[in-house]
C-alpha positions as CSV (number, residue, x, y, z in Angstrom):
1,M,23.8,15.1,-3.2
2,R,20.8,14.1,-1.8
3,N,21.8,11.8,1.6
4,F,19.1,9.2,2.5
5,R,20.3,8.3,5.8
6,V,17.5,7.4,8.5
7,A,17.1,6.3,12.0
8,I,16.3,2.3,13.1
9,P,13.0,3.0,14.8
10,R,12.4,2.5,18.1
11,A,9.3,0.2,19.3
12,P,6.0,1.5,20.5
13,Q,5.7,1.2,24.0
14,G,3.0,1.1,26.2
15,D,-0.6,-0.2,26.4
16,A,-1.6,3.4,24.4
17,A,0.1,2.8,21.6
18,L,-0.6,-0.7,20.7
19,N,-4.6,0.4,21.5
20,A,-4.7,3.2,19.7
21,R,-3.5,1.1,16.8
22,I,-5.5,-1.5,16.5
23,Q,-8.8,1.3,17.2
24,L,-7.3,2.8,14.3
25,R,-6.5,-0.3,11.7
26,F,-9.6,-2.6,13.4
27,G,-12.4,-0.7,15.0
28,L,-11.9,-2.1,18.4
29,P,-12.3,0.2,20.8
30,P,-10.1,-0.8,24.2
31,Q,-12.6,-3.5,26.3
32,Q,-12.2,-5.8,29.0
33,F,-12.5,-9.0,27.8
34,L,-12.0,-12.8,29.3
35,D,-11.8,-15.5,27.0
36,D,-9.6,-19.2,26.6
37,A,-9.7,-18.8,23.1
38,M,-7.0,-16.3,22.2
39,W,-3.9,-16.0,19.7
40,T,-0.8,-15.7,21.5
41,R,1.0,-12.8,22.2
42,N,3.8,-13.2,19.0
43,A,0.6,-13.9,16.9
44,T,-1.4,-11.1,18.1
45,L,2.6,-8.5,17.8
46,N,3.4,-9.9,14.6
47,A,-1.0,-9.0,12.8
48,L,-0.4,-5.5,14.2
49,G,3.1,-5.0,12.8
50,V,4.9,-4.3,16.2
51,D,6.9,-7.6,17.5
52,D,9.0,-5.5,19.5
53,F,6.4,-4.5,21.3
54,D,7.6,-4.2,25.4
55,G,4.6,-5.5,26.9
56,E,1.4,-7.7,26.9
57,P,-1.5,-7.5,23.9
58,S,-4.5,-7.4,26.0
59,P,-7.3,-11.2,26.4
60,A,-9.5,-8.4,24.1
61,V,-7.1,-7.6,21.6
62,R,-5.5,-11.7,21.4
63,A,-9.4,-13.5,21.8
64,F,-10.3,-10.4,18.8
65,M,-7.6,-11.6,16.5
66,K,-8.9,-14.9,16.2
67,Q,-12.8,-14.2,15.8
68,I,-11.1,-11.8,13.0
69,F,-8.8,-14.8,11.8
70,E,-11.7,-17.6,11.8
71,A,-14.7,-14.9,10.7
72,D,-16.3,-15.8,7.9
73,G,-18.4,-12.7,8.1
74,I,-19.1,-9.6,10.4
75,A,-21.5,-11.6,12.6
76,D,-19.0,-14.2,13.2
77,V,-17.4,-11.8,15.6
78,Q,-18.4,-12.1,18.5
79,I,-16.7,-9.1,20.5
80,P,-17.4,-5.5,19.8
81,F,-16.6,-3.5,17.4
82,D,-17.2,-0.7,14.7
83,L,-18.3,-2.5,12.1
84,A,-21.0,-4.1,13.5
85,N,-22.1,-1.5,16.1
86,V,-25.6,-0.1,16.6
87,P,-26.0,3.0,16.1
88,D,-23.8,2.9,13.1
89,L,-21.8,5.7,14.1
90,L,-18.9,4.8,11.4
91,W,-20.8,5.7,8.7
92,N,-23.2,8.2,9.7
93,Q,-20.8,10.2,11.5
94,R,-18.2,10.1,7.5
95,G,-17.2,12.9,5.8
96,V,-17.0,11.8,2.8
97,E,-18.9,10.4,-0.2
98,V,-18.1,6.7,-0.9
99,N,-19.0,4.6,-4.8
100,I,-18.0,1.3,-5.4
101,V,-17.0,-0.3,-9.0
102,N,-17.1,-3.2,-9.9
103,R,-14.5,-4.8,-12.3
104,P,-15.4,-7.4,-14.4
105,D,-12.5,-8.1,-16.1
106,E,-11.2,-9.1,-12.3
107,T,-11.0,-13.1,-11.8
108,E,-10.1,-12.7,-8.0
109,D,-13.1,-12.0,-5.7
110,H,-10.6,-9.9,-3.4
111,N,-10.5,-7.6,-6.6
112,R,-13.4,-7.5,-7.9
113,F,-14.7,-3.8,-6.5
114,A,-12.6,-0.6,-5.8
115,F,-13.8,1.8,-4.2
116,L,-13.9,5.9,-4.8
117,L,-13.8,8.7,-2.7
118,R,-14.6,12.1,-2.6
119,P,-15.5,14.8,0.2
120,L,-19.3,15.5,1.0
121,G,-20.8,17.8,-0.7
122,Q,-17.9,18.2,-3.3
123,G,-20.4,19.4,-6.2
124,Y,-20.5,18.1,-8.9
125,D,-18.8,20.1,-11.1
126,D,-15.6,19.1,-9.3
127,E,-14.9,15.6,-10.7
128,R,-11.5,14.5,-9.6
129,R,-12.3,11.3,-6.9
130,I,-9.6,9.5,-5.4
131,L,-9.5,5.5,-5.8
132,V,-8.4,2.6,-3.8
133,F,-8.5,-1.0,-4.5
134,Q,-9.4,-2.4,-1.2
135,A,-11.8,-1.7,1.2
136,V,-9.3,-2.1,4.3
137,P,-8.0,2.0,3.4
138,V,-11.9,3.4,3.5
139,L,-12.2,2.2,6.8
140,Y,-9.1,4.3,7.6
141,V,-10.2,7.4,6.6
142,L,-14.2,7.1,7.9
143,R,-12.5,6.2,11.2
144,E,-10.5,9.0,10.9
145,R,-13.3,11.3,10.2
146,A,-11.7,13.0,7.3
147,R,-13.9,14.9,5.8
148,D,-11.3,17.7,2.9
149,W,-8.9,16.5,0.3
150,T,-6.2,17.4,2.6
151,A,-7.5,14.7,5.7
152,I,-8.1,12.0,3.3
153,V,-4.8,12.4,1.4
154,D,-3.2,12.5,5.2
155,V,-4.9,9.3,6.2
156,L,-3.8,7.5,3.1
157,F,-0.3,8.7,3.0
158,Q,0.8,8.3,6.4
159,S,-0.9,4.5,6.3
160,G,1.0,4.0,3.3
161,C,-2.4,2.3,1.7
162,E,-1.9,2.0,-2.5
163,F,-4.3,5.3,-3.9
164,H,-4.6,7.1,-7.3
165,I,-6.2,10.8,-7.8
166,V,-8.8,9.5,-10.6
167,V,-11.2,11.4,-13.3
168,K,-13.6,10.6,-15.3
169,G,-14.0,10.5,-19.4
170,S,-14.7,9.3,-22.3
171,Q,-12.7,6.6,-23.8
172,H,-14.0,8.2,-27.6
173,G,-11.5,9.9,-29.1
174,R,-8.7,9.5,-26.3
175,T,-5.1,9.6,-28.3
176,T,-2.6,7.6,-25.6
177,R,1.7,8.2,-25.2
178,A,3.7,6.0,-23.5
179,A,5.5,7.9,-20.0
180,P,8.3,9.8,-20.5
181,L,11.5,7.0,-20.3
182,C,13.1,6.4,-17.6
183,R,16.6,6.1,-16.9
184,T,17.7,2.4,-14.5
185,L,20.3,0.6,-12.7
186,G,21.2,-1.4,-16.1
187,I,22.9,-4.9,-16.3
188,R,25.9,-5.9,-14.2
189,W,28.1,-9.3,-15.1
190,P,27.3,-13.0,-12.5
191,D,27.5,-13.2,-9.7
192,Y,27.8,-9.5,-9.4
193,Q,27.0,-7.5,-5.9
194,P,27.0,-3.9,-5.6
195,T,29.3,-1.4,-4.0
196,L,29.1,2.3,-2.4
197,H,29.1,4.1,-6.3
198,D,26.0,1.5,-6.8
199,F,24.3,3.0,-3.7
200,Q,24.9,6.9,-4.9
201,Q,23.5,6.0,-8.5
202,W,20.4,4.8,-7.1
203,V,20.5,7.6,-4.7
204,N,21.1,9.7,-7.8
205,L,18.9,8.3,-10.3
206,S,15.9,8.4,-7.5
207,D,16.1,11.4,-6.0
208,E,15.7,12.5,-10.0
209,F,12.8,10.6,-10.7
210,L,11.0,11.6,-7.6
211,T,11.3,15.3,-8.1
212,S,10.2,15.2,-11.7
213,P,6.0,15.7,-11.9
214,R,6.0,11.7,-12.4
215,G,7.7,11.6,-8.5
216,I,4.4,11.7,-6.4
217,L,2.6,8.8,-8.5
218,A,5.8,6.7,-6.4
219,V,4.0,8.1,-3.3
220,R,0.5,7.1,-4.2
221,A,1.9,3.7,-4.8
222,G,1.5,2.4,-1.2
223,G,3.7,0.4,0.4
224,L,7.6,0.0,-0.3
225,I,7.6,2.2,-2.7
226,A,5.6,5.1,-1.3
227,R,8.2,4.6,2.1
228,I,11.3,4.8,-0.8
229,A,9.4,8.1,-2.2
230,R,9.4,9.2,0.9
231,L,12.9,9.8,1.4
232,V,12.4,12.2,-1.3
233,I,9.0,13.6,-1.1
234,G,7.5,14.9,2.2
235,N,3.7,16.2,3.5
236,A,4.0,19.9,2.2
237,A,5.1,18.5,-1.2
238,L,2.3,15.6,-1.0
239,R,-0.3,18.2,-0.2
240,A,1.1,20.2,-3.3
241,G,1.3,17.4,-5.5
242,A,-0.8,18.0,-8.5
243,D,-4.3,17.1,-8.8
244,D,-4.2,16.8,-12.5
245,V,-4.3,13.4,-13.9
246,D,-2.5,12.9,-18.4
247,L,-4.8,11.8,-20.0
248,Q,-2.8,11.0,-23.1
249,S,-0.2,8.3,-20.7
250,A,-3.1,7.5,-18.1
251,T,-4.4,4.3,-16.7
252,E,-8.2,3.7,-17.6
253,L,-10.6,1.6,-15.4
254,R,-13.7,1.3,-16.9
255,L,-17.2,2.1,-15.8
256,P,-20.5,0.4,-17.3
257,G,-22.2,2.4,-20.3
258,P,-21.0,3.6,-23.3
259,D,-17.4,4.5,-23.8
260,Q,-17.3,6.4,-19.8
261,A,-14.1,5.1,-17.9
262,L,-11.9,6.5,-15.1
263,F,-8.7,7.7,-16.0
264,Y,-5.1,7.9,-13.2
265,E,-1.8,8.1,-13.7
266,R,0.4,5.1,-12.0
267,L,4.2,4.1,-12.4
268,T,6.0,2.3,-15.4
269,Q,7.0,-0.9,-14.1
270,K,10.7,0.7,-14.8
271,E,9.9,3.7,-12.7
272,E,9.3,0.7,-10.3
273,D,12.4,-1.6,-11.2
274,L,14.9,2.1,-10.6
275,L,12.7,2.5,-7.0
276,C,13.8,-0.6,-5.5
277,G,17.7,-0.9,-7.2
278,L,16.6,-3.3,-10.0
279,F,19.6,-4.8,-11.7
280,L,19.6,-7.4,-14.6
281,I,22.1,-10.2,-14.2
282,P,23.0,-12.2,-16.9
283,T,22.7,-16.6,-16.4
284,G,24.3,-17.1,-19.9
285,Q,21.2,-19.0,-20.8
286,K,19.7,-17.5,-23.9
287,D,15.9,-16.0,-24.5
288,S,14.6,-15.5,-27.3
289,T,11.6,-13.5,-26.4
290,D,14.1,-10.5,-24.6
291,A,15.4,-8.2,-27.6
292,S,19.1,-8.7,-26.4
293,G,18.6,-13.0,-27.2
294,R,20.2,-13.2,-23.5
295,Q,18.9,-14.7,-20.3
296,N,18.8,-12.1,-17.3
297,S,18.1,-12.4,-14.1
298,R,16.3,-9.7,-11.8
299,L,17.9,-8.4,-8.1
300,S,17.3,-5.5,-6.4
301,Y,18.3,-3.4,-3.3
302,F,14.5,-3.7,-2.3
303,P,11.9,-6.7,-3.1
304,L,9.5,-5.6,-6.4
305,P,6.2,-4.1,-5.4
306,Q,4.3,-8.5,-5.8
307,A,7.4,-9.9,-4.0
308,F,6.9,-7.0,-1.0
309,E,2.6,-7.4,-1.2
310,A,2.9,-11.1,-0.6
311,S,5.3,-11.4,2.6
312,G,4.0,-11.2,5.4
313,L,5.2,-7.9,6.8
314,N,2.4,-6.6,4.3
315,V,-0.3,-6.3,7.1
316,G,-2.2,-3.9,5.1
317,W,-0.4,-0.9,6.5
318,W,2.7,0.4,6.8
319,S,4.0,-0.4,10.5
320,Y,6.6,-0.5,12.7
321,N,7.8,-4.0,11.4
322,C,8.3,-2.4,8.0
323,E,10.1,0.3,8.9
324,K,12.3,-1.7,11.0
325,W,13.3,-3.6,8.0
326,F,13.4,-1.0,5.5
327,C,16.3,1.3,8.0
328,Q,18.3,-1.8,8.1
329,V,18.9,-2.4,4.3
330,L,19.8,1.4,3.9
331,T,21.5,1.4,6.7
332,D,23.1,-1.5,5.3
333,M,23.6,-0.6,1.5
334,E,25.0,2.9,2.8
335,Q,27.3,1.0,4.7
336,G,28.0,-1.1,1.6
337,K,26.7,-4.1,3.3
338,A,24.2,-5.1,1.4
339,R,23.5,-8.0,-0.9
340,L,20.8,-7.9,-4.6
341,R,18.3,-10.7,-4.6
342,T,16.1,-12.3,-6.6
343,Q,12.5,-11.2,-6.1
344,G,12.2,-15.7,-4.9
345,E,14.9,-15.2,-2.6
346,W,13.3,-11.8,-1.1
347,R,10.5,-14.0,-0.5
348,N,11.6,-16.2,1.8
349,V,13.4,-13.4,3.9
350,L,10.4,-11.7,4.6
351,R,7.8,-14.4,4.8
352,K,7.6,-13.8,8.7
353,M,4.1,-15.3,10.2
354,H,1.5,-16.4,7.5
355,R,-1.2,-15.6,9.9
356,S,-0.4,-11.7,9.1
357,R,-1.2,-11.7,5.8
358,K,-4.6,-14.3,6.3
359,I,-5.5,-11.2,8.6
360,K,-5.0,-9.0,6.4
361,Q,-7.4,-10.4,3.7
362,K,-10.0,-11.0,6.6
363,Q,-10.2,-7.4,7.0
364,N,-11.4,-6.4,3.3
365,H,-13.9,-9.6,3.3
366,L,-14.9,-7.7,6.1
367,G,-14.5,-4.5,5.0
368,R,-15.9,-5.1,1.9
369,E,-18.9,-6.7,2.9
370,Y,-19.8,-3.6,5.3
371,L,-19.3,-1.5,2.3
372,L,-21.4,-3.0,-0.1
373,A,-24.8,-3.2,2.1
374,R,-24.4,1.0,2.4
375,C,-22.0,2.3,-1.1
376,S,-24.2,3.0,-4.3
377,S,-22.2,1.7,-7.3
378,K,-24.3,5.3,-9.9
379,I,-21.1,7.3,-9.6
380,S,-22.6,11.1,-10.7
């Protein structure tokens, strides 16, 4: 029987730890800068995901965060950082090929582009790419000077970013089938709160799924789902994970041109529901759209991906704040103290500072500006 026990982490200490975070996540090297226009200490640390940091962020860091928050473009950031450097060392020293994919079906501007990565000089006989839907993970890979498949995956894995292994192919003549059926925690009764038996059932079913061939997809899902998966799947297993894509159950991302698409596998909703510990609780109301004819509330041990991604905890990587919160929830589950929450309740619990979410959005906006000026949309 697997033990999911974890230790609540100790807060990062010292200026070096904070500077390392901001250099990797934002590209700001250590520097001296004095300016009255600065963010508060609490807002700065929250956006960096380290609320419990024992120290003071420098004036340069606090001023930089304020400028990022207010920027409409790279030129609006007056403090020197790597996206504005001349010469452009971040791009000139890259070890990866980066392509941009336009997503015409997306109506929201921040979702209109995706990015494909592979090591430089990989050769045309290898159809694999790594797909990410945000610009910021690409910047992490560039800043870490990742130059091979293992290094790229490690950067994304350690950051808790969503990524997928994709292959290019034709839509013509492709047969499809559903992913294997995933067992879930099922239905309980109104006002139900979980027991230790429920916790152990969640542990057993999660372990069963995560050790199956599709379990590796949970690590690639990023965010909370990836952290849950890491209770079972470690670095070695991730590196040994299959790079093949099951085209019959794959999701497709269409490309310009006749019948061309990128194919990748992702979790089903039922698989996400299981990993987040979702129970269906009858409301006593009828629902003609449900096969049972009954309306059910969706209550869970952990927030579902949409609720977590919309929260202030989601600063663009798996931060110290995320880890501390996660370990506390898991400890409560193990001790029988956990309570189930609706997704609306989870959104309220995880609201935190709205400015942290805005910083994440600004990072991606500036990152897209930087990459659009340098990347090709031609996929060989």
